[in-house]
N, C-alpha and C positions, 0 to 999 in steps of 0.2 A: 504494500500500500504506500502511496505517496504521503508525505507529511510536509505541508507547505506553510511557512510562516508568512503572515501578511500584516504589514504595518498599516494600521487604519489611518485614513486621511479624512479630516473633517472639512466640511464646506461651511465656512463661517459667514453669517449675515451681518454681523456687527461692523459698523463703519470704522470703528477704532482699531480693527485688526490689520490695518495697513502697515503697521510697524513690525519690525523683526522681533522675534521672541525675547531675545536678550538685549535688543538694541533700542528699546523705547526710551526716548529722551525726556519724557515728561511723566512724572509720577512713578508708580511701582513697576517692577519688571513683570512681564506677562508670560505665563506658561500654559500652553494648551494641553490639558490632561489627556486628550484623546491620542496624542503622540506617544504616550507611554503605555499604551495597551496593545499587546501583540495577540493576534488571533491565528489559530491553526485549524485547518480542516483536514480530516482524514476519513477513509472509508470509501464507499462506492456511491456513485451518483444516485440520488434518491434515498440513500441510507446513510448519508454523511453525518459526522459528529463534529461539532465545533468546540474547541477549548480555547482558553485565553490565559494570559499572564500579564500582570502589571509590572512594568520595568521601573521599580523604585530606585534601583541603583543609577539608572540613566537620569531619572529626575533629580536625584541628589547631586550627580555630577554637573548637570546644567545649572542647578542652584549655586553650586560652588563657583562655576565659571562666571556666573553673573554677580558674584560677590554678595549673594543673599545669605544672611545668617539663618541657620535652622538647627534644630535638634533632630537627630535621626528618628527618635521615637515619635516626633510629630509628623514625619513623612511616611514612615512605614505603615502599611495597612490603612492608609488614609483615603484611598480611592475605591469607590464601590462601583462595580460593573454589573449591569443587568441586561443581558441579551434577551430579546423576546422569544428566541427559539434556539436550541442547541443540538437537536437531533432530527433525523429524518430529512436531512438537507439535500438539495439538488444544486448542481452548478447553475449559476445565474440567479439564485434566490437573493432577495434583498432583505437583510436582517437588521431590524432597528436595535440600536444600542443606547441604553440609558446610562448616563454617568452621574455619579453623586460624589460629593466630597465631605469628608468628616470635618467638623467644626474646628478641631484643634489645629489642623493645617492652616485654615484661613486666619485663625486668631493669632497663632504663634509665629507664623512665618510671614515676613513683610514682603509679600508679592501678590500679584493678581493671578488667580487661577481660573482659566476658562474651562467651564464644565457644561457642555451642551450635548444634547442627544444628537445622534447621527446614524447613518446607515452604512453597512458594509455589504459587499457582493461576494457570494460564495463561488469559489472556483477551485480548480485543481483536483476535484474528486475523480476517482477512477471510474471508468465505464466497465460494467461487467460484460465479459465476452459471452456471446451466445454459444451454447453447446448443443450441437446436433448429434445425438448418439448414433444416428443412422449413417453418419459419414464413416463409421467404422465397422460396417457390416455389409455383406453382399447377399442379395437374394438371387439364387440361381434356379432358373427354370429349365427343366429337362423332360425328356419323354415326348410322346406324341399326343397332341390334343385330340379329343377331350379327356385324355387320361394322363395329362402332364402332372408333374410334381414340382414342388418348391422346396428348396433346402437353404439353410442359412450358413454363411461362412464369415467369420470375423476377418476384418481387413484393416490393417494399420494399427498404430499405437495410440490408443485413446488416453487422454489425460485423466479421465475418470476410469479407474480400473475395475475389473471384476463385474462388468455389465453382462447380464444375461439377456438373450433375445429369444422370443418365442412367437410362433405363428398362432394368432388367436382367432382368425377368421373361421367361419363355420365350416369351410371346406378343409380346414387344417392342412392346406397346402397340397391337396390331392384332387384328382379328377378335374384338372385345369385345362382350359383352352385359352387361346389368345383373346385378350379383351376382358377376361375375368380379373378380379382384384383379390389381393392377399393382404391381410392386415398383420403387421408385426409390432410387438410390444417390447420395449426395453425396460429393464428393472435392475435394481441393485439393492443389496442389503442395507437397510437404514433409510431407504426411500431415495429415488434418483434425484428428485427435485432438491431435497435437502442436501444430499451429498454434493451436487453441483454448486449449490449456494455456499456451502462450507469451503469449497475450493475456488471460489471467486468467479463462478460461471452462472449464467442464466439459462435454464433448460428451455429449449425451443418447443419440444413435444416428446412425450414418451411413447407415442404410437405413430405409425406411418402406413399408408396404403400404397401398395405397389400394383401396377397393372401388368398382367401377364403378357409377355411378348416374346417373339423369337422362337416359339415352339414349332416343330413340325406338326402338321395336322392332317388327318385323313381327308382325302378329297371328298367333296360333297356334290360335285358337278362334273360332267364330262368336259366342260369348258376349262377345267383346271388341269387337264391332262395335256402336257406339252407335246409338240411334234416329236421331240427326241424320245419321250417316253413311249409314244405310240410306235415308233420305229423299233425300239427295244422289245416291246411286247409282240409286235408282228414277227420279229426274228425268232423269239423264244417260242411263239405259237407254232411257227412252221417247223422248227426243230423238234418240238414235242410231237406234232403230227407225223413227221417222217420217222421218228422213233417208234411211233405206235403201229406203223405198217411194215415193220421189219420182217414180219412173218408172212407177208403176202406171197402168193404163189409166183414162181419164176415167170409164168406166162402173163402176169398182170403188170401193167405199166402205168406209172404215175405221169400224167401228161402236164398238169399244171396245178399250182396252189395259189389262189388269189385272195388277198385280204379284202373284204367287202365292208367292214365297219365293225362297230362294237356296241354292245349293250352295257350301260353303266348303271349299277345298282348301289344306292346309298341307304344306309340303315335309317329307319324312321325313328322319330323321337319316342323314347320310351321302350323301344325294342331292345331287348338284352341279347345282342349278338356279338360274338367275338370277331366276326368279319364285319368291319365297319363299312366297307364297300367291296364290291365285286365287279370286275370288268370282264365281260365275255367277248373275247376276240373271235370274230366269225370268219371262217375260211371257206371259200368256194373251191371244191375239189373236182378235178376231171381226171378220170382214169380209164384205160382201155384194157379189157380182159377177153378171154376166149368166149365169155358169156355175153359180151357186148360192152358198150360204153356206160360208165357210171358218172353221173353229174349230180353232185350232192353237196351238203353243207356240214361243216364240222366246227366245233368250238373248243377253245382252250380258255379256261377261266382263271384269273389271277385275283388274289385277295389283298385288300388293305393297301391301296395306292396312297402314298403320302405326298402332301405338298410341303416342301421344305421352306424354310424362312426366306430363301432367295427366289422362290417361285418355281424352282425345278422340282422334279418328281423323283420318288424312289419307291421301290418295293423291297422290303428287307428280306423277304423269302420268295424271290422270283421263280424258284424251281418248285415251289409248293403250288401245284396247278391241279385243275380238274378238267377232265375231257370225257367224251362219251366212250363207253366200253360195252362189251357183251359178246355173245355168240350168235350163230345164225338163228337161234330160237328167241333171241331177245327183241324187244320192241325197237331197238336202235339198229337192227339189221335191215339192210336194203338188198334184196335178192334178185338174181337174174340167172337164166339158164336152167339146165336140168342135167341129171346124170353126172358124168365125169366133167362136164362143162359148166356145172353149177358153180356160181361164185356169189359172194356177198361182201359188202363193206359195212362199216359201222358209221352211222351219221344220220342225216335227215334230208329228205327229198327236196325240201324247200325251206326258206327262212321262216315262213309262217308255222310250219310244223315244228321247227326247232324252238321257236318262241313259245308256242303253246305247250310243248312237252317239257321245256326246261326253264325258261325265263319266267313265264307267267305265274307259276306257283310261288315265286318269291315275293309277289306283290303284297302279301300279308305283312311282311316285315320290312320291305324295301321300296323306296321310290325308284322308278325305272325310267331311263331315258336312253336314247341311242343316236348314233350318227350314221345310220344305214339309210341311204337315200331310197325313197319309194316304199318304205315299210308302212304297213297299215295296222300293226299290232297295237292293242290297247293294254292297259295295265290294271284291268279290273281286279279287285281284291277277291281272292279265293279263300276257302276255309281250310286249305291244306296247311298242315302244321309242320310238315317236313320239307325243308328247302333242299333243292338239288345241289345248291352251293355248299351244303354241309357235308357232302360226300368227301371223304379225305383222300389225299393223293395216294395213300397206301391201298385204296380200294380200286384203283384204276388198273387196267391191263392193256396190252397192245391190241390194236384193231387188226383183225385178220381178214384176208380175202382168200377163200379156199378155192 
């Protein structure tokens, strides 16, 4: 804390005060008693304390220099000082000072003593520094929204030690998405505000809200899928399809694989599904066999496409895919020929059949959109409780043409 001595200065209204203190040439020597009172201010702005001291030694020295006879007992303790206020002071306050003189000084010392009330200005009090406890903690958001999490990490050397931080918002820092808020509270043994005060600081706040940002999030619209992601999905889908036909008969030939678009499914509010979105990549297949030509559609489904903070996409398990499987006796088999020239493929004869067999049953739990031109499929809600998208990759097998 600063301790500042301030010699009070009086503004005198009396016309006779034009003479110097010890140089008055007419009558008694004059002494302004306000010149012998020293004031000190200490503490913080708004909480300052004023003390004062009367300089009797200085007064006696001036009396001696002016050749005024006096007895020390007449001078000592002869001035009474009464400030109107001594505590709770702020810089700039004007404090009225009342001066009084004891009669023995006036009677026994042959001099004129000026004793008038005056004002002094408070200055030099320290300003308390603001203390923001949240300048020393980081809130780290991680994971994929709406299942992101918040964790706290202390950062830097705080002048107030042993502060504890806790997430107090209802979500407790879990199940977060971008735009959500997380409330953090700071505390310390003894009370944070008091500890700050005792150390010369003013607490700004013991709670702070943080807005969740920077999380990856599950895509909720096909418009969020970038061209680069579509290219990656198309390649993976073609590779998956070609792997599935590894057991085709030698006399069967794959003529073409064409990507025709995608169905994008995003989970509805309130639906408890581990797959937050599913993208069905639709392939148009043309093959030639001894049984004739096959022209049909095949899908490869990917789960949980993520939109990263920079707008790009990711699928953390791009090899976790679903696609149509079965034997010649399954509903997914398209058959041609007979006898030893009989052949079949696994897929769907047209997009409408694929949609009604696979996509439509998901509409109970998912919103459905697509970028396949010319489609007329609807997304009417069905009562089916089992989603084709819930078929695990381990249940798939290679498509065969016999």
